[in-house]
C-alpha positions as a Markdown table, in Angstrom:
| # | Residue | x | y | z |
|---|---|---|---|---|
| 1 | Unk | -24.8 | -1.6 | -57.0 |
| 2 | Unk | -22.6 | -4.4 | -58.4 |
| 3 | Unk | -22.7 | -7.9 | -57.1 |
| 4 | Unk | -19.1 | -7.6 | -55.8 |
| 5 | Unk | -20.0 | -4.5 | -53.9 |
| 6 | Unk | -23.1 | -6.2 | -52.4 |
| 7 | Unk | -21.0 | -9.1 | -51.2 |
| 8 | Unk | -18.5 | -6.7 | -49.5 |
| 9 | Unk | -21.3 | -4.9 | -47.7 |
| 10 | Unk | -22.9 | -8.2 | -46.6 |
| 11 | Unk | -19.6 | -9.3 | -45.2 |
| 12 | Unk | -19.2 | -6.1 | -43.3 |
| 13 | Unk | -22.7 | -6.4 | -41.9 |
| 14 | Unk | -21.9 | -10.0 | -40.8 |
| 15 | Unk | -18.7 | -8.8 | -39.0 |
| 16 | Unk | -20.7 | -6.0 | -37.2 |
| 17 | Unk | -23.3 | -8.5 | -36.0 |
| 18 | Unk | -20.7 | -10.8 | -34.7 |
| 19 | Unk | -18.9 | -8.0 | -33.0 |
| 20 | Unk | -22.1 | -6.8 | -31.3 |
| 21 | Unk | -22.8 | -10.4 | -30.2 |
| 22 | Unk | -19.4 | -10.6 | -28.7 |
| 23 | Unk | -19.7 | -7.3 | -26.9 |
| 24 | Unk | -23.1 | -8.4 | -25.5 |
| 25 | Unk | -21.6 | -11.7 | -24.3 |
| 26 | Unk | -18.7 | -9.8 | -22.7 |
| 27 | Unk | -21.1 | -7.5 | -20.9 |
| 28 | Unk | -23.3 | -10.4 | -19.7 |
| 29 | Unk | -20.2 | -12.3 | -18.5 |
| 30 | Unk | -19.4 | -9.4 | -16.1 |
| 31 | Unk | -23.0 | -8.5 | -15.2 |
| 32 | Unk | -23.7 | -7.6 | -11.6 |
| 33 | Unk | -27.0 | -7.2 | -9.8 |
| 34 | Unk | -27.4 | -4.9 | -6.9 |
| 35 | Unk | -30.5 | -5.0 | -4.7 |
| 36 | Unk | -31.8 | -1.6 | -3.6 |
| 37 | Unk | -32.9 | -1.3 | 0.0 |
| 38 | Unk | -33.0 | 1.6 | 2.4 |
| 39 | Unk | -31.9 | 2.7 | 5.9 |
| 40 | Unk | -32.8 | 5.9 | 7.8 |
| 41 | Unk | -29.2 | 6.1 | 9.0 |
| 42 | Unk | -27.9 | 8.6 | 6.5 |
| 43 | Unk | -27.6 | 12.3 | 5.8 |
| 44 | Unk | -29.5 | 13.4 | 2.7 |
| 45 | Unk | -27.2 | 15.3 | 0.4 |
| 46 | Unk | -26.5 | 16.0 | -3.2 |
| 47 | Unk | -23.0 | 14.8 | -3.7 |
| 48 | Unk | -21.3 | 15.1 | -7.0 |
| 49 | Unk | -18.0 | 14.0 | -8.7 |
| 50 | Unk | -16.4 | 17.0 | -7.2 |
| 51 | Unk | -17.5 | 15.9 | -3.7 |
| 52 | Unk | -16.6 | 12.2 | -3.7 |
| 53 | Unk | -12.9 | 11.4 | -3.7 |
| 54 | Unk | -12.4 | 8.0 | -2.0 |
| 55 | Unk | -13.9 | 4.5 | -1.3 |
| 56 | Unk | -13.5 | 2.9 | 2.1 |
| 57 | Unk | -13.4 | -0.9 | 2.5 |
| 58 | Unk | -15.0 | -2.3 | 5.7 |
| 59 | Unk | -15.9 | -5.7 | 7.1 |
| 60 | Unk | -19.2 | -6.5 | 8.9 |
| 61 | Unk | -17.9 | -8.5 | 11.8 |
| 62 | Unk | -21.0 | -10.5 | 11.4 |
| 63 | Unk | -23.2 | -12.5 | 8.9 |
| 64 | Unk | -24.6 | -10.9 | 5.8 |
| 65 | Unk | -28.3 | -10.9 | 6.4 |
| 66 | Unk | -27.9 | -9.9 | 10.1 |
| 67 | Unk | -25.6 | -7.1 | 9.2 |
| 68 | Unk | -28.1 | -5.6 | 6.7 |
| 69 | Unk | -30.8 | -5.7 | 9.4 |
| 70 | Unk | -28.5 | -4.0 | 11.9 |
| 71 | Unk | -27.5 | -1.2 | 9.5 |
| 72 | Unk | -31.3 | -0.6 | 8.8 |
| 73 | Unk | -32.0 | -0.2 | 12.5 |
| 74 | Unk | -32.7 | 3.5 | 13.3 |
| 75 | Unk | -31.2 | 3.0 | 16.8 |
| 76 | Unk | -27.9 | 2.1 | 15.3 |
| 77 | Unk | -25.6 | 5.0 | 14.6 |
| 78 | Unk | -24.0 | 3.5 | 11.5 |
| 79 | Unk | -24.6 | 2.6 | 7.9 |
| 80 | Unk | -22.9 | 2.0 | 4.6 |
| 81 | Unk | -23.6 | 2.6 | 1.0 |
| 82 | Unk | -23.2 | -1.1 | 0.0 |
| 83 | Unk | -22.9 | -4.5 | 1.7 |
| 84 | Unk | -21.3 | -7.5 | -0.1 |
| 85 | Unk | -21.8 | -11.1 | 0.9 |
| 86 | Unk | -19.4 | -14.0 | 0.9 |
| 87 | Unk | -21.6 | -15.4 | -2.0 |
| 88 | Unk | -21.0 | -12.2 | -4.0 |
| 89 | Unk | -24.5 | -10.7 | -3.5 |
| 90 | Unk | -24.7 | -6.9 | -3.1 |
| 91 | Unk | -27.2 | -4.7 | -1.3 |
| 92 | Unk | -27.3 | -0.9 | -1.6 |
| 93 | Unk | -28.6 | 0.8 | 1.6 |
| 94 | Unk | -27.7 | 4.4 | 0.9 |
| 95 | Unk | -27.7 | 6.3 | -2.4 |
| 96 | Unk | -24.1 | 7.3 | -3.3 |
| 97 | Unk | -25.3 | 10.9 | -3.6 |
| 98 | Unk | -26.2 | 10.8 | 0.1 |
| 99 | Unk | -23.8 | 10.5 | 3.1 |
| 100 | Unk | -23.5 | 7.2 | 4.9 |
| 101 | Unk | -22.2 | 7.0 | 8.5 |
| 102 | Unk | -19.5 | 4.5 | 8.1 |
| 103 | Unk | -16.0 | 5.8 | 8.7 |
| 104 | Unk | -16.0 | 7.3 | 12.2 |
| 105 | Unk | -14.7 | 10.6 | 10.6 |
| 106 | Unk | -17.0 | 13.3 | 9.5 |
| 107 | Unk | -14.8 | 14.5 | 6.6 |
| 108 | Unk | -14.4 | 11.0 | 5.2 |
| 109 | Unk | -18.1 | 10.3 | 5.5 |
| 110 | Unk | -18.7 | 13.4 | 3.4 |
| 111 | Unk | -16.2 | 12.6 | 0.7 |
| 112 | Unk | -16.2 | 8.8 | 0.5 |
| 113 | Unk | -18.3 | 5.7 | -0.4 |
| 114 | Unk | -18.5 | 3.0 | 2.3 |
| 115 | Unk | -18.6 | -0.7 | 1.3 |
| 116 | Unk | -19.1 | -3.4 | 4.0 |
| 117 | Unk | -18.0 | -6.9 | 3.3 |
| 118 | Unk | -19.2 | -10.0 | 5.1 |
| 119 | Unk | -16.2 | -11.1 | 7.1 |
| 120 | Unk | -14.1 | -10.7 | 10.2 |
| 121 | Unk | -10.8 | -8.9 | 10.6 |
| 122 | Unk | -9.3 | -11.8 | 12.4 |
| 123 | Unk | -10.5 | -14.7 | 10.1 |
| 124 | Unk | -9.7 | -16.1 | 6.7 |
| 125 | Unk | -13.3 | -15.5 | 5.7 |
| 126 | Unk | -13.2 | -13.5 | 2.5 |
| 127 | Unk | -14.1 | -15.5 | -0.6 |
| 128 | Unk | -13.2 | -15.2 | -4.3 |
| 129 | Unk | -16.8 | -14.5 | -5.2 |
| 130 | Unk | -16.8 | -11.7 | -2.6 |
| 131 | Unk | -13.6 | -10.1 | -4.0 |
| 132 | Unk | -14.8 | -10.3 | -7.6 |
| 133 | Unk | -18.3 | -8.8 | -6.9 |
| 134 | Unk | -16.8 | -6.0 | -4.8 |
| 135 | Unk | -14.1 | -5.3 | -7.5 |
| 136 | Unk | -16.8 | -5.0 | -10.2 |
| 137 | Unk | -18.7 | -2.6 | -8.0 |
| 138 | Unk | -15.7 | -0.5 | -7.1 |
| 139 | Unk | -14.5 | -0.4 | -10.8 |
| 140 | Unk | -17.9 | 1.0 | -11.7 |
| 141 | Unk | -18.1 | 3.5 | -8.8 |
| 142 | Unk | -14.6 | 4.7 | -9.5 |
| 143 | Unk | -15.5 | 5.4 | -13.2 |
| 144 | Unk | -18.8 | 6.9 | -12.4 |
| 145 | Unk | -17.5 | 9.3 | -9.7 |
| 146 | Unk | -14.0 | 9.9 | -11.0 |
| 147 | Unk | -12.1 | 8.2 | -8.2 |
| 148 | Unk | -8.5 | 7.1 | -9.0 |
| 149 | Unk | -7.8 | 3.4 | -8.9 |
| 150 | Unk | -5.0 | 3.5 | -6.3 |
| 151 | Unk | -4.4 | 2.7 | -2.6 |
| 152 | Unk | -4.5 | 6.4 | -1.8 |
| 153 | Unk | -8.1 | 6.6 | -2.8 |
| 154 | Unk | -9.3 | 3.1 | -2.1 |
| 155 | Unk | -8.4 | 2.4 | 1.5 |
| 156 | Unk | -9.4 | 0.3 | 4.5 |
| 157 | Unk | -11.3 | 1.5 | 7.5 |
| 158 | Unk | -8.1 | 1.0 | 9.5 |
| 159 | Unk | -6.5 | 3.8 | 7.4 |
| 160 | Unk | -9.1 | 6.4 | 8.1 |
| 161 | Unk | -7.6 | 9.1 | 10.4 |
| 162 | Unk | -9.0 | 9.4 | 13.9 |
| 163 | Unk | -10.5 | 12.9 | 14.0 |
| 164 | Unk | -9.8 | 13.3 | 17.8 |
| 165 | Unk | -6.4 | 11.8 | 18.3 |
| 166 | Unk | -3.4 | 12.9 | 16.1 |
| 167 | Unk | -1.5 | 10.0 | 14.7 |
| 168 | Unk | -4.3 | 7.4 | 15.3 |
| 169 | Unk | -6.3 | 5.7 | 12.6 |
| 170 | Unk | -9.3 | 3.6 | 12.2 |
| 171 | Unk | -11.8 | 6.4 | 12.7 |
| 172 | Unk | -13.0 | 7.7 | 16.0 |
| 173 | Unk | -13.2 | 4.1 | 17.4 |
| 174 | Unk | -9.8 | 2.8 | 16.1 |
| 175 | Unk | -11.2 | 0.1 | 13.8 |
| 176 | Unk | -8.7 | -2.4 | 12.1 |
| 177 | Unk | -11.0 | -3.7 | 9.4 |
| 178 | Unk | -10.8 | -5.2 | 6.8 |
| 179 | Unk | -7.8 | -6.7 | 8.7 |
| 180 | Unk | -4.7 | -8.7 | 7.8 |
| 181 | Unk | -6.5 | -11.4 | 5.8 |
| 182 | Unk | -7.9 | -8.9 | 3.2 |
| 183 | Unk | -5.7 | -9.5 | 0.1 |
| 184 | Unk | -5.2 | -5.9 | -1.1 |
| 185 | Unk | -2.8 | -6.9 | -4.0 |
| 186 | Unk | -5.3 | -9.4 | -5.4 |
| 187 | Unk | -8.3 | -7.1 | -4.8 |
| 188 | Unk | -6.7 | -4.1 | -6.6 |
| 189 | Unk | -5.6 | -6.3 | -9.5 |
| 190 | Unk | -9.3 | -7.4 | -9.9 |
| 191 | Unk | -10.5 | -3.8 | -9.6 |
| 192 | Unk | -8.2 | -2.7 | -12.5 |
| 193 | Unk | -9.2 | -5.7 | -14.5 |
| 194 | Unk | -12.9 | -5.0 | -14.3 |
| 195 | Unk | -12.3 | -1.3 | -14.9 |
| 196 | Unk | -11.0 | -2.3 | -18.3 |
| 197 | Unk | -14.1 | -4.4 | -19.0 |
| 198 | Unk | -16.4 | -1.4 | -18.1 |
| 199 | Unk | -18.7 | -3.3 | -15.8 |
| 200 | Unk | -22.2 | -1.9 | -15.5 |
| 201 | Unk | -24.2 | -3.1 | -12.5 |
| 202 | Unk | -27.9 | -3.7 | -12.8 |
| 203 | Unk | -29.8 | -2.1 | -9.9 |
| 204 | Unk | -32.9 | -4.1 | -9.0 |
| 205 | Unk | -35.7 | -3.8 | -6.5 |
| 206 | Unk | -36.3 | -7.5 | -6.1 |
| 207 | Unk | -33.7 | -10.2 | -5.6 |
| 208 | Unk | -33.6 | -13.2 | -3.3 |
| 209 | Unk | -30.9 | -12.9 | -0.7 |
| 210 | Unk | -29.2 | -16.1 | 0.4 |
| 211 | Unk | -27.4 | -16.8 | 3.7 |
| 212 | Unk | -23.7 | -17.4 | 3.1 |
| 213 | Unk | -22.0 | -20.7 | 3.9 |
| 214 | Unk | -20.5 | -21.0 | 7.4 |
| 215 | Unk | -17.0 | -19.3 | 7.5 |
| 216 | Unk | -14.0 | -21.2 | 8.6 |
| 217 | Unk | -13.5 | -21.3 | 12.4 |
| 218 | Unk | -10.6 | -19.2 | 13.6 |
| 219 | Unk | -9.5 | -17.2 | 16.6 |
| 220 | Unk | -10.9 | -13.7 | 16.3 |
| 221 | Unk | -8.5 | -10.8 | 16.7 |
| 222 | Unk | -10.3 | -8.5 | 19.2 |
| 223 | Unk | -8.0 | -5.6 | 19.1 |
| 224 | Unk | -9.5 | -2.4 | 17.7 |
| 225 | Unk | -6.3 | -0.3 | 17.5 |
| 226 | Unk | -4.2 | 0.2 | 14.5 |
| 227 | Unk | -0.6 | -0.9 | 15.0 |
| 228 | Unk | 0.9 | 1.2 | 12.2 |
| 229 | Unk | 3.7 | 3.5 | 13.4 |
| 230 | Unk | 2.9 | 7.2 | 13.5 |
| 231 | Unk | 4.7 | 10.4 | 14.1 |
| 232 | Unk | 4.5 | 11.3 | 17.8 |
| 233 | Unk | 6.7 | 13.8 | 19.9 |
| 234 | Unk | 10.1 | 12.2 | 20.8 |
| 235 | Unk | 9.0 | 9.0 | 19.0 |
| 236 | Unk | 11.5 | 6.4 | 17.7 |
| 237 | Unk | 10.6 | 5.9 | 14.1 |
| 238 | Unk | 11.5 | 3.5 | 11.4 |
| 239 | Unk | 10.2 | 2.6 | 7.9 |
| 240 | Unk | 7.1 | 4.3 | 6.7 |
| 241 | Unk | 5.2 | 6.2 | 9.4 |
| 242 | Unk | 1.8 | 7.9 | 9.3 |
| 243 | Unk | 2.0 | 11.7 | 9.8 |
| 244 | Unk | -1.2 | 13.6 | 10.5 |
| 245 | Unk | -1.3 | 17.4 | 10.8 |
| 246 | Unk | -3.3 | 17.3 | 14.1 |
| 247 | Unk | -5.8 | 19.8 | 12.7 |
| 248 | Unk | -9.3 | 18.6 | 13.6 |
| 249 | Unk | -12.5 | 19.5 | 11.8 |
| 250 | Unk | -13.4 | 22.3 | 14.3 |
| 251 | Unk | -10.1 | 24.1 | 13.9 |
| 252 | Unk | -10.2 | 23.7 | 10.2 |
| 253 | Unk | -13.5 | 25.4 | 9.8 |
| 254 | Unk | -12.8 | 28.0 | 12.4 |
| 255 | Unk | -9.6 | 29.1 | 10.8 |
| 256 | Unk | -10.6 | 28.2 | 7.2 |
| 257 | Unk | -7.3 | 26.3 | 6.8 |
| 258 | Unk | -6.7 | 25.5 | 3.2 |
| 259 | Unk | -3.1 | 24.3 | 3.0 |
| 260 | Unk | -0.6 | 22.4 | 5.2 |
| 261 | Unk | 3.2 | 22.0 | 4.6 |
| 262 | Unk | 5.1 | 19.1 | 6.1 |
| 263 | Unk | 8.7 | 20.0 | 6.7 |
| 264 | Unk | 11.7 | 17.8 | 7.7 |
| 265 | Unk | 14.8 | 19.6 | 9.1 |
| 266 | Unk | 13.7 | 22.9 | 7.5 |
| 267 | Unk | 13.0 | 21.4 | 4.0 |
| 268 | Unk | 9.3 | 21.2 | 2.8 |
| 269 | Unk | 8.7 | 17.6 | 1.6 |
| 270 | Unk | 5.0 | 17.6 | 1.0 |
| 271 | Unk | 2.0 | 20.0 | 0.8 |
| 272 | Unk | -1.6 | 18.9 | 1.3 |
| 273 | Unk | -4.6 | 21.0 | 0.4 |
| 274 | Unk | -7.3 | 18.5 | 1.6 |
| 275 | Unk | -8.4 | 17.9 | 5.1 |
| 276 | Unk | -7.5 | 16.0 | 7.3 |
| 277 | Unk | -4.1 | 17.1 | 6.0 |
| 278 | Unk | -1.7 | 14.2 | 6.2 |
| 279 | Unk | 1.6 | 13.3 | 4.6 |
| 280 | Unk | 0.8 | 11.3 | 1.5 |
| 281 | Unk | -2.5 | 10.2 | 3.1 |
| 282 | Unk | -2.2 | 6.5 | 4.0 |
| 283 | Unk | 1.3 | 6.0 | 2.5 |
| 284 | Unk | 3.1 | 8.2 | 5.1 |
| 285 | Unk | 6.6 | 9.5 | 5.4 |
| 286 | Unk | 9.5 | 7.2 | 4.5 |
| 287 | Unk | 12.0 | 7.7 | 7.4 |
| 288 | Unk | 14.7 | 6.0 | 5.3 |
| 289 | Unk | 15.0 | 9.2 | 3.3 |
| 290 | Unk | 17.0 | 10.7 | 6.2 |
| 291 | Unk | 19.9 | 9.4 | 8.2 |
| 292 | Unk | 19.5 | 7.8 | 11.6 |
| 293 | Unk | 19.5 | 10.2 | 14.5 |
| 294 | Unk | 17.5 | 13.2 | 15.7 |
| 295 | Unk | 15.3 | 15.2 | 13.3 |
| 296 | Unk | 12.8 | 18.0 | 13.7 |
| 297 | Unk | 9.5 | 17.7 | 11.9 |
| 298 | Unk | 7.3 | 20.7 | 11.4 |
| 299 | Unk | 3.7 | 21.1 | 10.3 |
| 300 | Unk | 2.8 | 24.6 | 9.0 |
| 301 | Unk | -0.8 | 25.5 | 8.4 |
| 302 | Unk | -2.2 | 28.3 | 6.3 |
| 303 | Unk | -5.7 | 29.9 | 6.8 |
| 304 | Unk | -7.6 | 32.9 | 5.6 |
| 305 | Unk | -6.9 | 36.5 | 6.7 |
| 306 | Unk | -3.2 | 35.7 | 7.0 |
| 307 | Unk | -3.6 | 32.9 | 9.6 |
| 308 | Unk | -0.4 | 30.9 | 10.1 |
| 309 | Unk | 0.3 | 28.2 | 12.6 |
| 310 | Unk | 3.3 | 26.0 | 13.2 |
| 311 | Unk | 3.8 | 22.8 | 15.2 |
| 312 | Unk | 7.2 | 21.2 | 15.7 |
| 313 | Unk | 7.8 | 17.5 | 16.6 |
| 314 | Unk | 11.3 | 16.2 | 17.6 |
| 315 | Unk | 11.7 | 12.6 | 16.7 |
| 316 | Unk | 14.5 | 10.0 | 16.4 |
| 317 | Unk | 14.9 | 7.8 | 13.4 |
| 318 | Unk | 16.2 | 4.3 | 14.2 |
| 319 | Unk | 16.1 | 2.4 | 10.9 |
| 320 | Unk | 18.1 | -0.9 | 10.8 |
| 321 | Unk | 21.2 | -0.9 | 8.6 |
| 322 | Unk | 20.9 | -1.7 | 4.9 |
| 323 | Unk | 20.9 | -5.5 | 4.4 |
| 324 | Unk | 23.4 | -6.5 | 1.7 |
| 325 | Unk | 23.4 | -9.8 | -0.2 |
| 326 | Unk | 26.8 | -10.7 | -1.8 |
| 327 | Unk | 27.5 | -13.2 | -4.5 |
| 328 | Unk | 30.8 | -14.6 | -5.7 |
| 329 | Unk | 32.5 | -14.6 | -2.3 |
| 330 | Unk | 31.9 | -16.2 | 1.1 |
| 331 | Unk | 33.4 | -15.5 | 4.4 |
| 332 | Unk | 36.6 | -17.7 | 5.0 |
| 333 | Unk | 36.6 | -18.8 | 1.3 |
| 334 | Unk | 39.6 | -19.1 | -1.0 |
| 335 | Unk | 40.1 | -16.8 | -4.0 |
| 336 | Unk | 42.3 | -17.0 | -7.0 |
| 337 | Unk | 42.7 | -14.9 | -10.2 |
| 338 | Unk | 40.1 | -12.2 | -10.7 |
| 339 | Unk | 37.4 | -12.3 | -8.0 |
| 340 | Unk | 34.0 | -10.7 | -8.9 |
| 341 | Unk | 31.6 | -9.8 | -6.1 |
| 342 | Unk | 28.0 | -8.9 | -6.9 |
| 343 | Unk | 26.2 | -6.6 | -4.4 |
| 344 | Unk | 22.4 | -6.4 | -4.0 |
| 345 | Unk | 20.2 | -4.6 | -1.4 |
| 346 | Unk | 16.5 | -4.4 | -0.5 |
| 347 | Unk | 16.6 | -0.6 | -1.2 |
| 348 | Unk | 18.1 | 1.8 | -3.6 |
| 349 | Unk | 21.9 | 2.2 | -3.5 |
| 350 | Unk | 24.0 | 5.1 | -4.5 |
| 351 | Unk | 27.4 | 3.4 | -4.7 |
| 352 | Unk | 29.4 | 0.4 | -3.4 |
| 353 | Unk | 33.1 | 0.0 | -2.8 |
| 354 | Unk | 35.5 | -2.8 | -1.9 |
| 355 | Unk | 38.5 | -2.4 | 0.5 |
| 356 | Unk | 41.2 | -5.0 | 0.9 |
| 357 | Unk | 43.3 | -4.8 | 4.1 |
| 358 | Unk | 42.1 | -1.2 | 4.4 |
| 359 | Unk | 43.0 | 0.0 | 1.0 |
| 360 | Unk | 40.4 | 0.8 | -1.8 |
| 361 | Unk | 40.4 | -1.7 | -4.6 |
| 362 | Unk | 37.1 | -1.3 | -6.5 |
| 363 | Unk | 33.9 | 0.7 | -6.7 |
| 364 | Unk | 30.7 | 0.9 | -8.7 |
| 365 | Unk | 28.0 | 3.6 | -8.9 |
| 366 | Unk | 25.4 | 1.9 | -11.1 |
| 367 | Unk | 23.2 | -1.2 | -10.7 |
| 368 | Unk | 23.7 | -4.1 | -11.0 |
| 369 | Unk | 26.6 | -3.4 | -8.7 |
| 370 | Unk | 29.7 | -5.4 | -9.3 |
| 371 | Unk | 33.1 | -5.2 | -7.5 |
| 372 | Unk | 36.4 | -6.8 | -8.7 |
| 373 | Unk | 39.6 | -7.8 | -7.0 |
| 374 | Unk | 42.7 | -9.0 | -8.9 |
| 375 | Unk | 44.3 | -11.5 | -6.4 |
| 376 | Unk | 47.3 | -12.4 | -8.7 |
| 377 | Unk | 49.3 | -9.5 | -7.3 |
| 378 | Unk | 48.4 | -10.3 | -3.6 |
| 379 | Unk | 50.4 | -12.4 | -1.2 |
| 380 | Unk | 49.2 | -15.9 | -0.4 |
| 381 | Unk | 47.2 | -16.2 | 2.8 |
| 382 | Unk | 44.5 | -14.4 | 4.7 |
| 383 | Unk | 43.2 | -11.0 | 3.8 |
| 384 | Unk | 40.5 | -8.8 | 5.2 |
| 385 | Unk | 37.8 | -7.6 | 2.8 |
| 386 | Unk | 35.2 | -4.9 | 3.5 |
| 387 | Unk | 32.2 | -4.2 | 1.2 |
| 388 | Unk | 30.8 | -0.8 | 1.8 |
| 389 | Unk | 27.4 | 0.4 | 0.5 |
| 390 | Unk | 25.8 | 3.8 | 0.6 |
| 391 | Unk | 22.0 | 4.4 | 0.1 |
| 392 | Unk | 20.4 | 7.2 | -1.8 |
| 393 | Unk | 19.8 | 9.2 | 1.4 |
| 394 | Unk | 23.0 | 8.7 | 3.2 |
| 395 | Unk | 22.3 | 5.3 | 4.9 |
| 396 | Unk | 25.2 | 3.0 | 5.0 |
| 397 | Unk | 26.1 | -0.7 | 5.2 |
| 398 | Unk | 29.3 | -2.6 | 5.8 |
| 399 | Unk | 30.0 | -6.3 | 5.3 |
| 400 | Unk | 33.4 | -7.8 | 6.4 |
| 401 | Unk | 34.8 | -10.9 | 4.8 |
| 402 | Unk | 38.0 | -12.7 | 5.7 |
| 403 | Unk | 39.3 | -14.5 | 2.6 |
| 404 | Unk | 42.3 | -16.6 | 1.6 |
| 405 | Unk | 44.3 | -15.9 | -1.5 |
| 406 | Unk | 45.5 | -19.2 | -3.0 |
| 407 | Unk | 47.1 | -18.6 | -6.5 |
| 408 | Unk | 50.2 | -20.8 | -6.1 |
| 409 | Unk | 50.3 | -24.0 | -8.2 |
| 410 | Unk | 51.5 | -25.9 | -5.2 |
| 411 | Unk | 50.1 | -25.9 | -1.7 |
| 412 | Unk | 51.6 | -22.8 | 0.0 |
| 413 | Unk | 53.2 | -23.2 | 3.4 |
| 414 | Unk | 51.5 | -19.9 | 4.4 |
| 415 | Unk | 48.1 | -21.7 | 4.6 |
| 416 | Unk | 49.3 | -24.5 | 6.9 |
| 417 | Unk | 48.4 | -22.3 | 9.9 |
| 418 | Unk | 44.7 | -22.3 | 8.9 |
| 419 | Unk | 44.3 | -26.1 | 9.4 |
| 420 | Unk | 44.5 | -26.8 | 5.7 |
| 421 | Unk | 46.5 | -29.5 | 4.0 |
| 422 | Unk | 47.7 | -30.1 | 0.5 |
| 423 | Unk | 45.3 | -32.2 | -1.6 |
| 424 | Unk | 46.4 | -35.8 | -2.2 |
| 425 | Unk | 48.4 | -36.7 | -5.3 |
């Protein structure tokens, strides 16, 4: 081997050593320790990647150490796979392959991982250390058990269907945790960040658990009912609404139901093959995809041996009009030359149009929407403008603007009646 070749190999070896050291440092920077403890409150099982499909986020409604003792009490009908403290410490109480009693819904217990977080649904009590520790854990669990990193598979306890009451959520007891102070956007961003870093927790049998600092004082929200709108017979619906099939676990097993179609006005919009059979799970049905007024919703279930069942629910959609924001023109303002009006909305638009004194003047079918009016051929004085917009699904909006055309080089007498005077000089 020549001296030049030797130097090349030595340089490569040095690079590999540095890369390994960097990788080791990256792993240690994101290390996470999990203390293994036990509780009798579980159902022994042998769950696999095919069985586990979701992660449910809870809050403890109590302090960290006390919550662990409570979940270990055999007289308490509840448990969780993990508990995360406000300091970022984590305890595992139930092996992931076993079933923890955490969601208030038998199907979700069988198919999900439950993670408790020290906090209260009605307090600003969650900490950054808690978010980051939980996000590292969830990133690992999602990779290990093949769970997608989205809000359809990582949900709050408040989003678990109530198995006994169609259209209700929060499990059988209607829980609302983790509550409005849980920052889902920040949390999911952290989960995806740590998923890229491939966090590997270290499970230990000995670790000193520390009490968390006192949380900030705040009024506690004591309501245990979810306020999200849901499909109910003759309900007045707006925005996104939760739509459950109404098929409980007993009926599902008795009839071996394997598919449910969700139909709006005779058109199938969604099909679910997983109990508890709901329209896009926690996302719900967007009522803005139909016009305001009466609609007929239908749930059609399919079981073995030719079993078919259908349930129809009449509802009324009452979405507010599309809110339009205009630029380039103001009500009562003066216009001259070529007037350009920009049109924006909080939802998808199909087209916009401008009418002046009842006649069409301009239209646009593509964003960013822009309307034009050549005022040079118009008479001086007051005109009535109407901006019309139509949404993707037939929803409409109208904005009326009185405007004054003032193209003349001298102050026109026609404007005197509006309380205006010619400028001095």
